[in-house]
MMTF fields as JSON, N, C-alpha, C and O atoms, coordinates in Angstrom:
{
  "mmtfVersion": "1.0.0",
  "mmtfProducer": "UNKNOWN",
  "numBonds": 511,
  "numAtoms": 512,
  "numGroups": 128,
  "numChains": 1,
  "numModels": 1,
  "chainsPerModel": [1],
  "groupsPerChain": [128],
  "chainIdList": ["A"],
  "bondAtomList": [4, 2, 8, 6, 12, 10, 16, 14, 20, 18, 24, 22, 28, 26, 32, 30, 36, 34, 40, 38, 44, 42, 48, 46, 52, 50, 56, 54, 60, 58, 64, 62, 68, 66, 72, 70, 76, 74, 80, 78, 84, 82, 88, 86, 92, 90, 96, 94, 100, 98, 104, 102, 108, 106, 112, 110, 116, 114, 120, 118, 124, 122, 128, 126, 132, 130, 136, 134, 140, 138, 144, 142, 148, 146, 152, 150, 156, 154, 160, 158, 164, 162, 168, 166, 172, 170, 176, 174, 180, 178, 184, 182, 188, 186, 192, 190, 196, 194, 200, 198, 204, 202, 208, 206, 212, 210, 216, 214, 220, 218, 224, 222, 228, 226, 232, 230, 236, 234, 240, 238, 244, 242, 248, 246, 252, 250, 256, 254, 260, 258, 264, 262, 268, 266, 272, 270, 276, 274, 280, 278, 284, 282, 288, 286, 292, 290, 296, 294, 300, 298, 304, 302, 308, 306, 312, 310, 316, 314, 320, 318, 324, 322, 328, 326, 332, 330, 336, 334, 340, 338, 344, 342, 348, 346, 352, 350, 356, 354, 360, 358, 364, 362, 368, 366, 372, 370, 376, 374, 380, 378, 384, 382, 388, 386, 392, 390, 396, 394, 400, 398, 404, 402, 408, 406, 412, 410, 416, 414, 420, 418, 424, 422, 428, 426, 432, 430, 436, 434, 440, 438, 444, 442, 448, 446, 452, 450, 456, 454, 460, 458, 464, 462, 468, 466, 472, 470, 476, 474, 480, 478, 484, 482, 488, 486, 492, 490, 496, 494, 500, 498, 504, 502, 508, 506],
  "bondOrderList": [1, 1, 1, 1, 1, 1, 1, 1, 1, 1, 1, 1, 1, 1, 1, 1, 1, 1, 1, 1, 1, 1, 1, 1, 1, 1, 1, 1, 1, 1, 1, 1, 1, 1, 1, 1, 1, 1, 1, 1, 1, 1, 1, 1, 1, 1, 1, 1, 1, 1, 1, 1, 1, 1, 1, 1, 1, 1, 1, 1, 1, 1, 1, 1, 1, 1, 1, 1, 1, 1, 1, 1, 1, 1, 1, 1, 1, 1, 1, 1, 1, 1, 1, 1, 1, 1, 1, 1, 1, 1, 1, 1, 1, 1, 1, 1, 1, 1, 1, 1, 1, 1, 1, 1, 1, 1, 1, 1, 1, 1, 1, 1, 1, 1, 1, 1, 1, 1, 1, 1, 1, 1, 1, 1, 1, 1, 1],
  "groupList": [{"groupName": "GLU", "atomNameList": ["N", "CA", "C", "O"], "elementList": ["N", "C", "C", "O"], "formalChargeList": [0, 0, 0, 0], "bondAtomList": [1, 0, 2, 1, 3, 2], "bondOrderList": [1, 1, 2], "singleLetterCode": "E", "chemCompType": "L-PEPTIDE LINKING"}, {"groupName": "VAL", "atomNameList": ["N", "CA", "C", "O"], "elementList": ["N", "C", "C", "O"], "formalChargeList": [0, 0, 0, 0], "bondAtomList": [1, 0, 2, 1, 3, 2], "bondOrderList": [1, 1, 2], "singleLetterCode": "V", "chemCompType": "L-PEPTIDE LINKING"}, {"groupName": "GLN", "atomNameList": ["N", "CA", "C", "O"], "elementList": ["N", "C", "C", "O"], "formalChargeList": [0, 0, 0, 0], "bondAtomList": [1, 0, 2, 1, 3, 2], "bondOrderList": [1, 1, 2], "singleLetterCode": "Q", "chemCompType": "L-PEPTIDE LINKING"}, {"groupName": "LEU", "atomNameList": ["N", "CA", "C", "O"], "elementList": ["N", "C", "C", "O"], "formalChargeList": [0, 0, 0, 0], "bondAtomList": [1, 0, 2, 1, 3, 2], "bondOrderList": [1, 1, 2], "singleLetterCode": "L", "chemCompType": "L-PEPTIDE LINKING"}, {"groupName": "SER", "atomNameList": ["N", "CA", "C", "O"], "elementList": ["N", "C", "C", "O"], "formalChargeList": [0, 0, 0, 0], "bondAtomList": [1, 0, 2, 1, 3, 2], "bondOrderList": [1, 1, 2], "singleLetterCode": "S", "chemCompType": "L-PEPTIDE LINKING"}, {"groupName": "GLY", "atomNameList": ["N", "CA", "C", "O"], "elementList": ["N", "C", "C", "O"], "formalChargeList": [0, 0, 0, 0], "bondAtomList": [1, 0, 2, 1, 3, 2], "bondOrderList": [1, 1, 2], "singleLetterCode": "G", "chemCompType": "PEPTIDE LINKING"}, {"groupName": "ALA", "atomNameList": ["N", "CA", "C", "O"], "elementList": ["N", "C", "C", "O"], "formalChargeList": [0, 0, 0, 0], "bondAtomList": [1, 0, 2, 1, 3, 2], "bondOrderList": [1, 1, 2], "singleLetterCode": "A", "chemCompType": "L-PEPTIDE LINKING"}, {"groupName": "ARG", "atomNameList": ["N", "CA", "C", "O"], "elementList": ["N", "C", "C", "O"], "formalChargeList": [0, 0, 0, 0], "bondAtomList": [1, 0, 2, 1, 3, 2], "bondOrderList": [1, 1, 2], "singleLetterCode": "R", "chemCompType": "L-PEPTIDE LINKING"}, {"groupName": "CYS", "atomNameList": ["N", "CA", "C", "O"], "elementList": ["N", "C", "C", "O"], "formalChargeList": [0, 0, 0, 0], "bondAtomList": [1, 0, 2, 1, 3, 2], "bondOrderList": [1, 1, 2], "singleLetterCode": "C", "chemCompType": "L-PEPTIDE LINKING"}, {"groupName": "THR", "atomNameList": ["N", "CA", "C", "O"], "elementList": ["N", "C", "C", "O"], "formalChargeList": [0, 0, 0, 0], "bondAtomList": [1, 0, 2, 1, 3, 2], "bondOrderList": [1, 1, 2], "singleLetterCode": "T", "chemCompType": "L-PEPTIDE LINKING"}, {"groupName": "PHE", "atomNameList": ["N", "CA", "C", "O"], "elementList": ["N", "C", "C", "O"], "formalChargeList": [0, 0, 0, 0], "bondAtomList": [1, 0, 2, 1, 3, 2], "bondOrderList": [1, 1, 2], "singleLetterCode": "F", "chemCompType": "L-PEPTIDE LINKING"}, {"groupName": "ASP", "atomNameList": ["N", "CA", "C", "O"], "elementList": ["N", "C", "C", "O"], "formalChargeList": [0, 0, 0, 0], "bondAtomList": [1, 0, 2, 1, 3, 2], "bondOrderList": [1, 1, 2], "singleLetterCode": "D", "chemCompType": "L-PEPTIDE LINKING"}, {"groupName": "MET", "atomNameList": ["N", "CA", "C", "O"], "elementList": ["N", "C", "C", "O"], "formalChargeList": [0, 0, 0, 0], "bondAtomList": [1, 0, 2, 1, 3, 2], "bondOrderList": [1, 1, 2], "singleLetterCode": "M", "chemCompType": "L-PEPTIDE LINKING"}, {"groupName": "TRP", "atomNameList": ["N", "CA", "C", "O"], "elementList": ["N", "C", "C", "O"], "formalChargeList": [0, 0, 0, 0], "bondAtomList": [1, 0, 2, 1, 3, 2], "bondOrderList": [1, 1, 2], "singleLetterCode": "W", "chemCompType": "L-PEPTIDE LINKING"}, {"groupName": "PRO", "atomNameList": ["N", "CA", "C", "O"], "elementList": ["N", "C", "C", "O"], "formalChargeList": [0, 0, 0, 0], "bondAtomList": [1, 0, 2, 1, 3, 2], "bondOrderList": [1, 1, 2], "singleLetterCode": "P", "chemCompType": "L-PEPTIDE LINKING"}, {"groupName": "LYS", "atomNameList": ["N", "CA", "C", "O"], "elementList": ["N", "C", "C", "O"], "formalChargeList": [0, 0, 0, 0], "bondAtomList": [1, 0, 2, 1, 3, 2], "bondOrderList": [1, 1, 2], "singleLetterCode": "K", "chemCompType": "L-PEPTIDE LINKING"}, {"groupName": "ILE", "atomNameList": ["N", "CA", "C", "O"], "elementList": ["N", "C", "C", "O"], "formalChargeList": [0, 0, 0, 0], "bondAtomList": [1, 0, 2, 1, 3, 2], "bondOrderList": [1, 1, 2], "singleLetterCode": "I", "chemCompType": "L-PEPTIDE LINKING"}, {"groupName": "ASN", "atomNameList": ["N", "CA", "C", "O"], "elementList": ["N", "C", "C", "O"], "formalChargeList": [0, 0, 0, 0], "bondAtomList": [1, 0, 2, 1, 3, 2], "bondOrderList": [1, 1, 2], "singleLetterCode": "N", "chemCompType": "L-PEPTIDE LINKING"}, {"groupName": "TYR", "atomNameList": ["N", "CA", "C", "O"], "elementList": ["N", "C", "C", "O"], "formalChargeList": [0, 0, 0, 0], "bondAtomList": [1, 0, 2, 1, 3, 2], "bondOrderList": [1, 1, 2], "singleLetterCode": "Y", "chemCompType": "L-PEPTIDE LINKING"}],
  "groupTypeList": [0, 1, 2, 3, 1, 0, 4, 5, 5, 5, 4, 1, 2, 6, 5, 5, 4, 3, 7, 3, 4, 8, 9, 6, 4, 5, 10, 9, 10, 1, 5, 4, 11, 12, 5, 13, 10, 7, 2, 4, 14, 5, 15, 5, 8, 0, 10, 1, 4, 16, 3, 17, 4, 11, 5, 4, 9, 15, 10, 9, 11, 4, 1, 2, 5, 7, 10, 9, 16, 4, 2, 11, 17, 14, 15, 17, 9, 1, 18, 3, 2, 12, 17, 4, 3, 15, 14, 0, 11, 9, 5, 0, 18, 10, 8, 9, 6, 5, 5, 1, 11, 14, 5, 9, 13, 16, 14, 0, 7, 7, 8, 1, 1, 12, 10, 5, 18, 13, 5, 2, 5, 9, 2, 1, 9, 1, 4, 4],
  "groupIdList": [1, 2, 3, 4, 5, 6, 7, 8, 9, 10, 11, 12, 13, 14, 15, 16, 17, 18, 19, 20, 21, 22, 23, 24, 25, 26, 27, 28, 29, 30, 31, 32, 33, 34, 35, 36, 37, 38, 39, 40, 41, 42, 43, 44, 45, 46, 47, 48, 49, 50, 51, 52, 53, 54, 55, 56, 57, 58, 59, 60, 61, 62, 63, 64, 65, 66, 67, 68, 69, 70, 71, 72, 73, 74, 75, 76, 77, 78, 79, 80, 81, 82, 83, 84, 85, 86, 87, 88, 89, 90, 91, 92, 93, 94, 95, 96, 97, 98, 99, 100, 101, 102, 103, 104, 105, 106, 107, 108, 109, 110, 111, 112, 113, 114, 115, 116, 117, 118, 119, 120, 121, 122, 123, 124, 125, 126, 127, 128],
  "secStructList": [7, 7, 5, 7, 7, 3, 3, 7, 7, 7, 3, 3, 7, 6, 6, 7, 7, 3, 3, 3, 3, 3, 7, 7, 5, 1, 1, 7, 7, 6, 6, 7, 7, 3, 3, 3, 3, 3, 3, 7, 6, 6, 7, 7, 3, 3, 3, 3, 3, 3, 3, 7, 6, 6, 1, 7, 3, 3, 3, 7, 6, 6, 1, 6, 6, 6, 3, 3, 3, 3, 3, 3, 6, 6, 6, 6, 3, 3, 3, 3, 3, 3, 7, 1, 7, 7, 4, 4, 4, 7, 3, 3, 3, 3, 3, 3, 3, 1, 7, 7, 1, 1, 7, 3, 3, 3, 6, 6, 6, 6, 3, 3, 3, 1, 1, 1, 3, 3, 7, 7, 7, 3, 3, 3, 3, 3, 7, 7],
  "xCoordList": [-25.75, -25.176, -24.701, -23.996, -24.928, -24.332, -22.81, -22.281, -22.221, -21.104, -20.599, -20.854, -20.093, -19.377, -17.982, -17.573, -17.263, -15.045, -14.34, -13.906, -14.299, -13.734, -11.926, -11.351, -11.364, -9.979, -9.579, -10.28, -8.41, -7.408, -6.935, -6.447, -7.118, -6.534, -4.941, -4.471, -4.216, -2.998, -2.438, -2.904, -1.137, -0.627, 0.247, 1.239, -0.548, 0.139, 0.316, -0.141, 1.251, 1.428, 0.227, -0.783, 0.449, -0.586, -0.332, 0.737, -1.555, -1.739, -2.121, -2.789, -1.5, -1.781, -3.174, -4.137, -3.517, -4.785, -4.757, -3.65, -5.634, -6.224, -7.524, -8.191, -7.987, -9.126, -9.762, -9.409, -10.431, -10.948, -12.236, -12.932, -12.087, -13.108, -14.147, -13.844, -15.106, -16.238, -17.117, -18.298, -16.396, -17.216, -18.611, -18.427, -19.986, -20.934, -21.544, -21.559, -22.075, -22.425, -23.436, -22.877, -24.496, -25.481, -26.738, -27.702, -26.969, -28.124, -27.791, -26.623, -29.374, -29.394, -28.88, -29.594, -27.17, -26.876, -27.652, -27.579, -28.091, -28.48, -29.739, -30.494, -29.827, -30.807, -30.789, -31.735, -29.655, -28.987, -28.26, -27.489, -28.5, -28.135, -26.598, -26.453, -25.631, -24.352, -23.764, -24.194, -22.83, -22.131, -20.806, -20.502, -20.21, -19.085, -19.135, -19.895, -18.229, -18.212, -16.406, -15.503, -16.392, -14.948, -15.002, -15.932, -13.801, -13.914, -12.05, -11.221, -11.978, -10.883, -10.75, -11.618, -9.496, -9.335, -9.726, -9.01, -10.776, -11.495, -12.692, -13.358, -13.235, -14.128, -15.379, -15.528, -16.12, -17.644, -17.408, -16.432, -18.574, -18.242, -18.766, -19.617, -17.839, -18.683, -18.719, -17.725, -19.884, -20.372, -19.733, -19.28, -19.529, -18.21, -19.179, -19.603, -19.34, -20.569, -21.547, -21.295, -22.49, -23.378, -23.903, -24.092, -24.093, -24.763, -26.211, -26.519, -26.731, -28.533, -28.829, -27.842, -29.777, -30.434, -30.29, -29.785, -30.869, -31.366, -30.168, -30.32, -28.603, -27.865, -27.449, -26.474, -27.957, -27.729, -26.648, -26.948, -25.675, -24.69, -24.486, -24.965, -23.854, -23.586, -22.45, -22.219, -21.603, -20.238, -20.247, -20.789, -19.651, -19.645, -18.775, -17.998, -19.165, -18.176, -16.855, -16.389, -16.0, -14.73, -14.278, -13.289, -14.912, -14.034, -15.035, -14.917, -15.958, -16.557, -15.572, -14.844, -15.499, -14.671, -12.93, -11.784, -13.252, -11.739, -12.079, -11.195, -13.388, -13.781, -15.009, -15.665, -14.851, -16.094, -16.413, -15.795, -17.499, -18.246, -18.773, -19.34, -18.418, -19.281, -19.361, -18.77, -20.074, -20.318, -19.907, -19.42, -20.165, -19.442, -20.583, -20.491, -21.784, -23.109, -22.448, -22.481, -21.915, -21.432, -20.793, -20.9, -19.763, -18.576, -19.125, -18.499, -20.54, -21.05, -20.226, -19.906, -19.588, -18.68, -19.02, -19.949, -18.298, -18.801, -17.2, -16.312, -17.415, -16.039, -15.819, -16.564, -14.807, -14.688, -12.937, -11.789, -13.386, -11.752, -11.596, -12.328, -10.469, -9.555, -8.896, -7.835, -8.681, -7.842, -7.772, -8.78, -6.092, -5.65, -6.0, -6.873, -5.701, -6.088, -5.114, -4.147, -5.702, -5.01, -4.842, -5.238, -4.396, -3.831, -5.184, -5.644, -5.985, -7.512, -8.572, -9.766, -7.824, -9.114, -8.695, -9.081, -7.956, -6.714, -7.622, -7.815, -8.388, -9.275, -9.516, -8.671, -10.506, -10.933, -11.934, -12.878, -12.402, -13.073, -14.033, -13.395, -15.458, -16.254, -17.305, -18.095, -17.554, -18.812, -20.047, -19.981, -21.165, -22.472, -23.527, -23.516, -24.267, -25.288, -26.875, -27.144, -27.711, -28.965, -29.596, -29.698, -30.042, -30.527, -31.971, -32.992, -31.709, -32.512, -33.543, -32.869, -34.529, -34.805, -35.815, -36.921, -35.633, -34.461, -33.322, -33.451, -32.102, -30.532, -30.277, -31.083, -29.523, -28.666, -27.649, -26.953, -27.693, -26.293, -25.503, -25.958, -24.206, -22.971, -22.403, -21.991, -22.445, -21.745, -20.13, -19.649, -19.613, -18.255, -17.47, -16.255, -18.438, -17.95, -19.009, -18.92, -19.921, -20.231, -21.002, -21.005, -21.547, -21.966, -23.415, -23.244, -24.381, -25.675, -25.5, -25.365, -25.525, -25.435, -26.958, -27.838, -27.33, -28.819, -28.453, -28.277, -28.306, -28.105, -28.249, -28.417, -28.235, -28.825, -27.207, -26.916, -26.443, -25.415, -23.939, -24.059, -22.644, -21.611, -20.23, -20.138, -19.319, -18.136, -17.179, -17.403, -16.072, -15.11, -14.328, -14.645, -13.783, -13.345, -11.736, -10.998, -11.444, -9.799, -9.222, -9.838, -8.103, -7.432, -7.095, -7.275, -6.744, -6.316, -5.493, -5.946, -4.249, -3.364, -2.546, -1.769, -2.998, -2.208, -1.957, -2.667, 0.0, 0.898, 0.918, 0.509, 1.599, 1.947, 3.479, 4.161],
  "yCoordList": [-22.322, -23.646, -22.785, -21.801, -22.989, -22.38, -22.397, -23.505, -21.619, -22.043, -21.241, -20.038, -21.678, -20.964, -20.989, -21.717, -20.079, -20.222, -19.562, -18.41, -20.406, -19.692, -19.359, -19.939, -18.624, -18.387, -17.529, -16.98, -17.587, -16.714, -17.236, -16.606, -18.456, -19.739, -19.591, -19.271, -19.834, -20.751, -21.128, -21.998, -20.377, -20.841, -19.753, -19.038, -20.01, -18.438, -19.113, -20.228, -18.176, -18.528, -18.168, -17.694, -18.514, -18.36, -16.466, -15.895, -15.952, -14.758, -13.984, -12.957, -14.695, -14.386, -13.867, -14.444, -13.012, -13.076, -13.681, -14.077, -13.818, -13.928, -13.585, -13.348, -13.49, -13.337, -14.515, -14.999, -14.462, -16.014, -14.691, -13.807, -15.103, -14.637, -16.064, -17.128, -15.472, -16.621, -16.032, -15.737, -15.865, -15.388, -16.619, -17.761, -15.849, -16.689, -16.031, -14.817, -17.103, -16.948, -18.182, -19.278, -18.2, -18.603, -18.354, -19.025, -17.722, -17.459, -16.532, -16.144, -15.532, -14.7, -14.24, -14.506, -13.313, -13.371, -12.133, -12.327, -11.379, -10.234, -11.081, -11.762, -10.976, -11.466, -13.075, -13.718, -13.548, -14.63, -14.748, -13.838, -15.964, -16.166, -16.546, -17.186, -16.144, -16.53, -17.145, -16.674, -18.138, -18.951, -19.477, -19.995, -19.514, -20.214, -21.506, -21.617, -22.578, -23.633, -24.294, -23.992, -24.901, -25.378, -26.991, -27.347, -28.033, -29.033, -29.802, -29.869, -30.2, -30.801, -32.401, -33.242, -32.5, -34.203, -35.026, -35.163, -35.878, -36.828, -36.582, -37.435, -34.791, -34.389, -34.155, -34.826, -33.518, -33.227, -31.609, -30.963, -31.133, -29.909, -29.25, -29.602, -28.0, -27.093, -25.574, -24.907, -25.122, -23.856, -22.773, -22.905, -21.758, -20.899, -19.544, -19.098, -19.137, -17.783, -17.638, -18.175, -16.959, -16.892, -15.285, -14.7, -14.709, -13.311, -13.966, -14.669, -13.272, -13.271, -12.27, -11.681, -12.183, -11.648, -10.165, -9.231, -10.215, -9.177, -8.114, -7.038, -8.991, -8.358, -8.617, -8.082, -9.159, -9.76, -10.939, -11.947, -11.071, -12.179, -12.834, -12.478, -13.654, -14.673, -15.592, -16.031, -15.96, -16.749, -17.891, -17.715, -18.909, -19.845, -19.168, -18.216, -19.991, -19.183, -19.117, -18.363, -20.204, -20.164, -18.91, -18.343, -18.417, -17.173, -15.753, -14.838, -15.704, -14.608, -13.86, -14.285, -12.35, -11.11, -11.768, -11.403, -12.509, -12.371, -12.726, -12.821, -12.913, -13.049, -11.719, -11.142, -11.66, -10.782, -11.587, -12.461, -10.985, -11.82, -10.329, -9.355, -10.559, -9.027, -9.581, -10.629, -8.938, -8.968, -7.746, -6.697, -8.051, -6.675, -7.269, -8.389, -6.61, -7.218, -7.104, -7.992, -5.728, -5.766, -6.54, -6.71, -7.242, -8.184, -9.949, -10.932, -9.908, -11.217, -11.914, -12.993, -11.177, -11.814, -11.838, -11.157, -12.691, -12.627, -13.031, -13.833, -11.953, -12.335, -12.925, -12.642, -13.705, -13.91, -13.315, -13.594, -12.707, -11.944, -12.511, -12.222, -13.402, -13.951, -13.702, -14.116, -12.86, -12.53, -13.057, -13.505, -12.962, -13.74, -14.957, -15.374, -15.59, -17.256, -17.936, -17.435, -19.096, -20.009, -21.398, -21.417, -22.31, -23.419, -24.035, -24.301, -24.372, -25.17, -24.472, -24.771, -23.262, -22.911, -23.37, -22.851, -24.283, -25.066, -25.825, -26.87, -25.792, -26.921, -26.665, -25.944, -27.105, -26.622, -25.84, -26.539, -24.712, -23.955, -23.776, -23.782, -23.623, -23.714, -22.769, -22.82, -21.886, -21.14, -21.503, -22.222, -21.076, -21.894, -20.65, -19.45, -21.379, -19.846, -20.564, -21.752, -19.524, -20.169, -21.047, -22.268, -20.279, -21.304, -22.026, -21.481, -23.44, -24.24, -24.986, -24.722, -25.588, -25.819, -27.185, -26.785, -28.585, -29.112, -28.803, -28.165, -29.224, -28.938, -29.882, -30.777, -29.784, -30.542, -31.394, -31.042, -32.815, -33.404, -33.489, -33.844, -33.159, -33.107, -34.406, -34.746, -35.122, -36.616, -36.231, -36.797, -35.803, -35.843, -35.029, -34.84, -34.6, -34.401, -34.978, -34.544, -35.897, -36.668, -35.54, -35.69, -34.508, -33.61, -32.577, -32.202, -32.228, -31.509, -30.245, -29.843, -29.682, -28.007, -27.328, -28.168, -26.378, -25.605, -24.754, -23.566, -25.124, -24.715, -25.279, -26.498, -24.739, -25.71, -25.479, -26.139, -24.444, -24.662, -24.883, -25.062, -24.876, -24.934, -25.199, -25.843, -24.431, -24.686, -25.816, -26.399, -26.008, -27.102, -26.304, -27.171, -25.578, -24.889, -24.631, -24.948, -24.011, -23.618, -23.834, -23.686, -24.155, -24.695, -23.568, -22.472, -23.53, -22.807, -23.607, -24.25, -23.299, -24.073, -22.951, -22.148, -23.14, -22.316, -22.9, -23.814, -22.567, -23.364, -22.444, -21.287, -23.187, -22.72, -22.244, -21.764],
  "zCoordList": [-21.726, -20.527, -19.171, -19.393, -18.249, -17.104, -16.773, -16.86, -16.502, -16.204, -14.924, -14.872, -14.181, -12.887, -13.396, -14.3, -12.691, -13.389, -12.068, -12.05, -11.047, -10.119, -10.391, -11.312, -9.706, -9.62, -8.368, -7.518, -8.512, -7.605, -6.405, -5.466, -6.506, -5.445, -5.668, -6.76, -4.612, -4.303, -3.239, -2.503, -2.999, -1.559, -0.599, -0.739, 0.258, 1.258, 2.346, 2.601, 3.268, 4.272, 5.012, 4.493, 6.738, 7.689, 8.071, 8.282, 8.049, 8.057, 7.089, 7.21, 5.606, 4.498, 3.783, 4.288, 2.832, 2.119, 0.77, 0.406, 0.045, -1.127, -1.578, -0.571, -2.272, -2.896, -4.434, -5.509, -3.864, -4.806, -5.789, -5.29, -7.26, -7.81, -8.801, -9.341, -8.649, -9.538, -10.606, -10.422, -11.85, -12.813, -13.443, -13.864, -13.299, -13.794, -15.245, -15.448, -16.276, -17.04, -17.742, -17.704, -18.228, -18.819, -17.77, -18.139, -16.779, -16.215, -15.857, -15.887, -15.133, -15.078, -13.459, -12.491, -13.269, -12.207, -11.219, -10.006, -11.501, -10.621, -9.973, -10.667, -8.901, -8.13, -7.893, -7.439, -8.25, -7.936, -6.459, -6.153, -5.416, -4.19, -4.752, -5.794, -4.057, -4.533, -3.453, -2.4, -3.283, -2.21, -2.152, -3.226, -1.581, -1.569, -0.751, 0.212, -1.191, -0.187, -0.2, -0.98, 0.536, 0.384, 0.942, 1.666, 0.494, 1.059, 1.11, 0.202, 2.363, 2.077, 2.307, 2.54, 2.174, 1.837, 2.497, 3.489, 2.45, 3.304, 3.806, 4.393, 3.512, 4.229, 3.53, 2.509, 3.783, 3.176, 2.983, 3.365, 2.284, 1.86, 3.145, 3.962, 3.031, 4.064, 3.84, 3.551, 3.993, 3.803, 4.215, 5.352, 3.716, 3.686, 3.931, 4.997, 2.799, 3.142, 1.779, 0.701, 2.007, 0.838, 0.869, 1.935, -0.332, -0.654, -1.501, -2.464, -0.517, -0.522, -2.15, -2.593, -2.701, -3.43, -3.036, -3.658, -1.841, -1.057, -0.5, 0.079, -0.988, -0.139, 1.266, 1.795, 1.631, 2.874, 3.166, 2.526, 3.819, 3.791, 5.095, 6.171, 4.904, 6.203, 5.988, 4.861, 7.194, 7.028, 8.239, 9.331, 7.896, 8.538, 9.868, 9.799, 11.158, 12.067, 12.396, 13.25, 11.466, 11.424, 10.789, 11.254, 9.764, 9.17, 9.303, 8.487, 10.359, 10.418, 11.001, 11.899, 10.348, 11.012, 10.051, 10.314, 9.262, 8.162, 6.667, 5.815, 6.405, 4.992, 5.034, 5.901, 3.585, 3.219, 1.816, 1.208, 1.607, -0.1, -0.824, -0.33, -1.896, -2.702, -4.02, -4.282, -4.911, -6.381, -7.197, -6.775, -8.295, -9.479, -9.995, -10.498, -9.94, -11.272, -13.114, -13.967, -13.228, -14.383, -15.173, -16.387, -13.999, -14.502, -14.399, -14.797, -13.702, -13.108, -12.736, -13.233, -11.436, -10.637, -9.609, -9.175, -8.92, -6.955, -6.243, -6.529, -5.132, -4.785, -3.314, -2.376, -3.224, -1.426, -1.077, -1.421, -0.516, 0.14, 1.61, 2.557, 1.632, 2.728, 3.263, 2.796, 4.675, 4.99, 6.479, 7.026, 7.356, 8.06, 7.787, 8.548, 7.099, 6.465, 7.782, 8.357, 7.965, 8.955, 8.146, 6.98, 8.591, 7.452, 7.78, 6.67, 8.608, 8.501, 7.583, 7.562, 6.637, 5.77, 4.433, 3.386, 4.514, 3.293, 2.55, 3.171, 1.329, 1.226, -0.214, -0.743, -0.986, -2.454, -2.616, -2.247, -2.969, -2.619, -4.015, -5.068, -4.114, -4.958, -5.059, -4.115, -5.966, -5.772, -6.461, -7.458, -6.024, -6.366, -6.601, -6.328, -7.122, -7.462, -7.547, -7.721, -7.38, -7.448, -6.478, -6.591, -5.443, -4.229, -4.65, -5.072, -4.393, -4.609, -3.231, -2.235, -2.857, -1.578, -2.155, -2.519, -2.283, -1.572, -2.34, -3.385, -1.9, -2.238, -3.256, -3.507, -3.681, -5.077, -4.334, -3.381, -5.059, -4.465, -5.566, -6.654, -5.368, -6.291, -5.916, -4.807, -7.069, -7.058, -6.942, -5.96, -7.327, -7.264, -6.273, -6.205, -5.535, -4.03, -2.839, -1.691, -3.177, -2.514, -1.118, 0.104, -1.947, -0.564, -1.141, -2.301, -0.683, -1.295, -0.789, 0.367, -1.864, -1.778, -1.484, -1.668, -1.186, -1.41, -2.537, -2.267, -3.734, -4.865, -5.885, -5.851, -6.857, -8.14, -9.182, -10.18, -8.604, -9.981, -9.118, -7.906, -9.662, -8.937, -10.047, -11.092, -9.319, -10.359, -9.714, -8.654, -10.558, -10.664, -9.194, -8.38, -8.613, -7.707, -7.837, -8.769, -6.715, -6.965, -5.404, -4.348, -5.578, -4.392, -3.47, -4.003, -2.481, -1.363, -0.046, 0.9, -0.393, 0.795, 1.445, 0.927, 2.947, 4.075, 4.604, 5.023, 5.08, 5.602, 6.542, 6.449, 7.836, 9.159, 8.865, 9.771]
}
């Protein structure tokens, strides 16, 4: 059974930092594309970052220069380091794995992600 378990969310003031973790099991972690998305109340899913299997990374414009993504293969874990947090970064962050095309509809989130697996999410709240 594939599982993606996120942790590290919390409440911080603007300018603070958090590091999110996503630990994977049930599939071959090494060589999988890994991503992070976020969702705010009443909004759809927003792509945040991807770490491709070739090591390349991509970020949405609003977090470029503030967030970094990395992975620890022996721990089957991908991290999202979030610095200089802003109130608009508030949302539920969930990780994804296994890039697929076409994407997958996530009914509980009412959005499509270009991945085959996703986690339950961890809440990040940034206050001004």
